[in-house]
C-alpha positions in Angstrom: 255.1 -59.8 36.0 253.3 -56.6 36.6 255.9 -54.1 37.2 254.8 -52.1 35.0 251.2 -51.4 35.7 252.6 -51.0 39.7 255.1 -48.6 37.7 252.0 -47.0 36.2 250.0 -47.4 39.3 252.7 -45.6 41.9 253.1 -42.6 38.8 249.2 -41.7 39.3 249.7 -41.5 43.1 252.9 -39.3 42.6 250.3 -37.0 40.3 248.6 -36.2 43.5 246.3 -39.2 43.0 245.4 -39.5 47.4 245.1 -43.6 46.8 244.1 -46.1 44.1 243.3 -49.9 43.9 243.0 -52.4 41.3 242.1 -55.9 40.7 242.4 -58.5 38.0 241.3 -61.7 37.2 241.9 -64.5 35.0 239.8 -67.8 34.2 238.1 -66.5 37.3 241.3 -66.7 39.4 242.9 -63.1 40.8 245.9 -62.7 39.1 247.0 -59.2 40.5 245.9 -56.8 43.0 247.6 -53.7 44.4 246.2 -51.1 46.3 249.0 -47.6 46.7 248.1 -44.5 49.0 245.4 -43.2 51.2 241.8 -43.5 50.6 241.5 -40.7 53.6 244.8 -38.4 52.8 243.9 -36.3 55.9 244.0 -38.8 58.3 246.6 -41.1 56.4 244.3 -44.4 56.2 245.9 -46.3 53.2 244.3 -47.5 50.5 243.2 -51.2 50.9 240.3 -52.0 47.6 237.6 -52.5 50.7 236.4 -48.8 50.6 233.1 -48.2 49.5 233.4 -45.8 46.9 230.6 -44.1 44.2 231.5 -45.6 40.7 229.8 -43.0 38.6 229.3 -44.0 35.2 230.3 -47.6 36.2 226.9 -47.5 37.1 225.6 -47.9 33.7 226.8 -51.2 33.1 224.5 -52.6 35.7 221.6 -50.4 34.7 221.9 -51.9 31.2 222.5 -55.5 32.4 219.3 -54.9 34.3 217.4 -54.0 31.6 218.8 -56.7 29.2 217.4 -59.5 31.5 214.1 -58.3 31.6 214.8 -58.1 27.5 216.0 -61.9 27.0 212.4 -62.8 29.1 210.7 -61.2 26.3 209.2 -57.8 28.2 210.4 -55.5 25.7 212.3 -55.3 22.5 214.9 -52.9 21.8 213.5 -50.9 18.4 210.2 -50.6 21.1 209.2 -47.3 20.9 209.7 -45.8 24.4 206.5 -44.0 24.8 204.9 -47.5 24.7 206.0 -47.9 28.1 206.5 -44.5 29.4 203.8 -42.5 27.7 205.2 -39.1 28.6 208.1 -40.0 25.7 205.7 -40.3 23.2 205.5 -36.9 21.9 208.9 -35.0 22.5 210.1 -31.5 21.5 213.5 -31.0 19.8 216.0 -27.8 19.7 215.8 -26.0 16.2 217.2 -23.2 15.5 214.1 -21.1 15.6 213.5 -22.5 19.0 211.6 -25.9 19.5 209.3 -28.0 17.2 207.8 -31.4 18.0 210.2 -34.0 17.2 209.5 -36.2 14.2 211.4 -39.3 15.4 210.1 -41.5 18.3 212.4 -42.3 21.2 213.1 -46.1 20.8 214.7 -48.1 23.7 217.8 -48.9 21.7 218.4 -45.4 21.7 218.6 -45.2 25.1 220.7 -47.9 25.3 223.5 -46.4 22.7 222.9 -42.4 23.7 221.4 -41.4 20.5 217.6 -40.4 21.9 218.6 -36.9 21.6 218.8 -36.2 25.7 221.3 -33.9 27.5 223.3 -34.4 31.0 222.1 -30.5 32.3 221.8 -31.7 35.7 220.3 -28.2 36.7 217.2 -28.3 34.0 214.2 -26.4 34.5 212.6 -29.6 34.8 214.6 -31.3 37.4 214.4 -28.2 39.2 210.6 -28.7 39.3 210.7 -32.3 40.4 213.5 -31.3 43.0 210.6 -29.0 44.5 207.6 -30.8 43.8 208.8 -33.5 45.5 209.8 -32.0 48.3 213.7 -33.0 47.3 212.7 -36.8 47.9 212.7 -37.6 43.7 211.3 -41.0 43.6 213.0 -42.6 40.7 210.2 -43.3 38.3 208.6 -39.6 38.8 211.9 -38.2 38.7 211.9 -39.5 35.0 208.9 -38.2 33.8 210.0 -34.7 34.4 213.0 -35.5 32.0 210.5 -35.9 30.0 209.7 -32.0 29.3 213.4 -31.1 28.7 213.6 -30.7 25.0 216.0 -32.8 23.2 219.2 -31.9 21.7 218.5 -33.1 18.4 216.2 -35.8 16.1 215.8 -39.6 18.3 218.1 -41.3 16.6 220.3 -38.9 14.5 223.3 -38.2 16.8 225.1 -39.4 20.0 225.3 -37.5 23.1 226.4 -38.5 26.7 223.2 -38.0 28.9 220.6 -39.3 30.9 219.6 -41.8 29.0 220.2 -44.4 31.5 218.6 -43.2 34.4 215.5 -43.6 32.1 216.5 -47.2 31.4 216.7 -47.7 35.3 213.1 -46.3 35.4 212.3 -48.0 32.7 213.2 -51.4 34.1 210.9 -49.6 37.3 207.9 -50.1 35.1 208.5 -53.2 33.5 209.4 -55.4 36.3 207.0 -53.6 38.9 209.9 -53.0 41.5 212.0 -50.2 42.7 215.4 -50.0 40.3 217.3 -50.4 43.6 215.5 -53.4 44.7 215.6 -55.2 41.4 219.1 -55.3 40.8 219.7 -56.3 44.3 217.3 -59.0 43.8 218.4 -59.8 40.2 222.2 -59.1 40.2 223.7 -58.4 43.3 222.4 -61.0 45.9 222.6 -64.1 43.0 226.5 -63.0 42.9 227.0 -62.4 47.1 227.4 -58.6 46.1 227.2 -57.2 50.0 228.8 -53.7 49.9 226.7 -52.3 47.0 224.0 -50.2 46.7 222.0 -47.6 44.0 220.2 -46.2 47.2 222.5 -45.3 50.3 220.4 -45.5 53.6 221.1 -42.7 55.5 223.0 -44.1 58.6 225.1 -45.6 55.2 226.6 -42.5 54.3 229.4 -41.9 56.5 230.8 -45.5 54.7 231.8 -43.9 51.6 235.3 -42.9 51.4 236.4 -39.4 50.9 235.9 -37.6 47.8 238.3 -35.5 45.9 238.6 -33.3 43.6 241.6 -32.0 40.8 240.6 -27.8 41.0 244.0 -26.7 39.0 244.2 -23.0 39.0 243.5 -21.0 36.5 246.3 -20.8 33.6 248.1 -24.1 35.0 247.7 -27.5 34.6 249.7 -28.3 37.9 246.9 -30.7 40.0 245.2 -29.5 43.1 243.7 -31.8 44.3 241.4 -31.3 47.5 238.7 -32.9 49.4 235.2 -32.1 49.1 231.9 -32.4 50.8 231.2 -36.3 49.4 227.8 -35.6 47.4 227.3 -37.5 44.2 225.6 -34.5 42.4 224.0 -36.9 40.3 221.8 -38.7 42.6 218.7 -35.8 42.9 217.2 -36.8 46.4 217.1 -39.5 48.8 214.9 -42.0 46.3 216.6 -41.4 43.4 218.2 -44.2 42.1 220.6 -42.8 39.3 221.0 -45.7 36.9 223.6 -43.7 35.4 225.9 -42.6 38.0 224.5 -43.8 41.4 226.1 -46.8 42.6 228.1 -47.3 45.6 230.6 -50.1 45.5 234.3 -51.5 46.5 237.0 -53.2 44.4 235.9 -56.7 45.1 232.3 -56.0 45.0 232.4 -54.8 41.1 235.0 -57.3 40.1 232.6 -60.2 41.1 230.1 -58.6 38.8 232.7 -58.3 35.9 233.3 -61.7 36.5 229.1 -62.9 36.5 228.8 -60.6 33.4 231.6 -62.4 31.2 230.7 -65.9 32.8 227.0 -65.7 32.2 225.6 -65.8 35.2 223.5 -62.5 34.8 223.0 -63.0 30.8 223.3 -65.1 28.3 226.6 -65.4 26.4 224.9 -64.0 23.1 222.7 -61.6 25.1 226.5 -59.9 26.4 227.8 -59.9 22.6 225.3 -58.3 21.6 225.5 -55.5 24.4 229.3 -55.2 23.2 228.6 -55.2 19.9 228.8 -51.8 18.3 225.9 -50.3 17.6 226.6 -46.7 16.0 225.1 -45.9 12.9 228.0 -44.0 10.3 226.8 -40.4 10.2 226.2 -38.4 13.0 225.7 -41.0 15.6 229.5 -42.2 14.7 230.6 -38.7 14.5 229.0 -37.8 17.5 230.5 -40.6 19.5 234.1 -40.3 18.4 234.2 -36.2 18.9 233.2 -36.7 22.4 235.3 -40.0 23.1 238.0 -38.2 21.3 239.0 -40.5 19.2 237.7 -43.7 16.7 239.4 -46.2 18.8 236.3 -47.9 20.3 232.9 -47.7 18.8 229.6 -48.3 21.5 227.1 -51.2 22.0 224.5 -51.3 24.4 226.1 -48.8 27.2 229.4 -50.1 26.7 233.0 -48.9 24.5 233.5 -51.7 22.3 235.3 -53.2 19.5 234.6 -50.6 16.4 232.6 -52.5 13.8 234.6 -50.0 10.9 238.0 -50.2 9.9 240.7 -52.8 11.9 241.0 -52.5 15.0 243.5 -54.3 18.0 240.6 -53.8 20.4 239.6 -56.6 22.0 237.8 -55.4 25.3 234.4 -53.3 26.2 233.8 -51.4 29.1 233.4 -47.7 30.5 234.6 -45.6 33.2 233.1 -43.2 35.8 233.8 -39.3 36.8 235.8 -40.2 39.7 238.2 -42.3 37.5 237.1 -46.1 38.4 237.9 -47.7 35.1 236.6 -51.2 34.0 237.4 -53.7 31.3 236.4 -57.0 30.6 238.8 -58.5 27.6 237.0 -62.1 26.3 239.8 -62.5 24.0 242.1 -63.3 27.2 239.3 -63.8 29.8 240.3 -60.9 31.8 238.2 -58.9 33.7 239.9 -55.8 35.4 238.3 -53.1 37.7 240.5 -49.9 38.7 239.1 -47.3 41.9 240.2 -43.9 42.8 237.7 -41.2 44.2 238.8 -38.1 42.6 236.7 -35.9 39.9 237.9 -34.3 37.2 240.8 -36.5 37.5 244.4 -35.7 35.9 245.4 -39.0 35.5 242.4 -39.7 32.7 245.2 -40.5 30.0 247.5 -42.7 32.3 244.5 -44.9 32.7 244.2 -46.0 29.7 247.0 -47.5 29.3 246.0 -49.9 32.3 244.7 -52.8 30.1 247.6 -52.7 27.7 250.1 -53.4 30.1 247.8 -56.2 31.7 247.5 -57.7 28.4 251.2 -57.4 27.8 251.8 -59.7 30.9 249.1 -61.9 29.7 250.6 -62.3 26.4 253.9 -62.7 27.3 252.8 -65.4 29.9 251.6 -67.3 27.1 254.1 -67.0 24.8 256.6 -68.3 28.2 254.1 -71.4 28.4 253.8 -72.1 24.5 257.7 -72.1 24.3 258.5 -74.0 27.6 255.6 -76.0 28.7 253.6 -75.5 32.1 254.8 -78.7 34.3 252.4 -77.5 36.5 249.4 -77.8 34.4 250.4 -80.7 32.2 251.2 -78.5 29.1 
């Protein structure tokens, strides 16, 4: 049934992706699993799907889930000012044509979730470099985020959309509200209840060699040909050994993250109404939607509380919500078809970004065909 999906996976390997794996579940049951290529190309170690990898921005969905658990408990409102909980964000400066000025608008927690806070993704900003120096390179999460507030905003909060470190700030917000280290909160309230054992936001020193090799595509100048080379396995979004990057720092595996998606879909982590809110387009018309559509390349999807989702404008065939990661991980939850999909690779600046977007449609095509077949001919095994 999944011949086209297998062909797509194999075509990615042919492009030079060292290894890739995918796990598809429907109604909570595995319906397709496939791994191709090598997790370690140089040592010719086959990809199995058991590899621990950096999932980069797929971390954001876990982080937003953690924060929404606290929202369900009434610990904050989405439209609360961030400064109420993290005073360093109460008075912000914003860039102007003449330099900087005091921001007129306040950052709300909703702004953090939907990337409308005005923040940037500058990993070498003066405040972050200062944080590294003044914490002796350790960069504890809450302390490091205090430094982020010193970086001028790109625009007035709520008046644009920019992919940014906002979800790292959410991780620190979870620490403030819960009174626990972010990584411990996630372990206790998300990973442990679901039986997830190989995922973490803060990797112990003696576990660093458990991460699969990381690769990067670096084409030669004036060339579109992929040139994928192994690099030192370091996640630049993790500023120090004590820093839990809510936006990009999670280490996980194919099965672990698939288990997380099932828990999210089935109401084990959040109430159904909360998941519905999370996956509802939160973009306001004007600069927010324009900024999002420009960054994402099209208006196919809207953006909710940390996930792409069905757009609120115009007609759309989209039925899923999800996100992706810098090294090529891709997630999709399709409630209409009761599907979860997780795809893994470990290649930065990946040459197969366009091909990755074809994964879910090929799965939906199979599911639709199977449903049509059952409707026409019946399913004797299930008594239909």
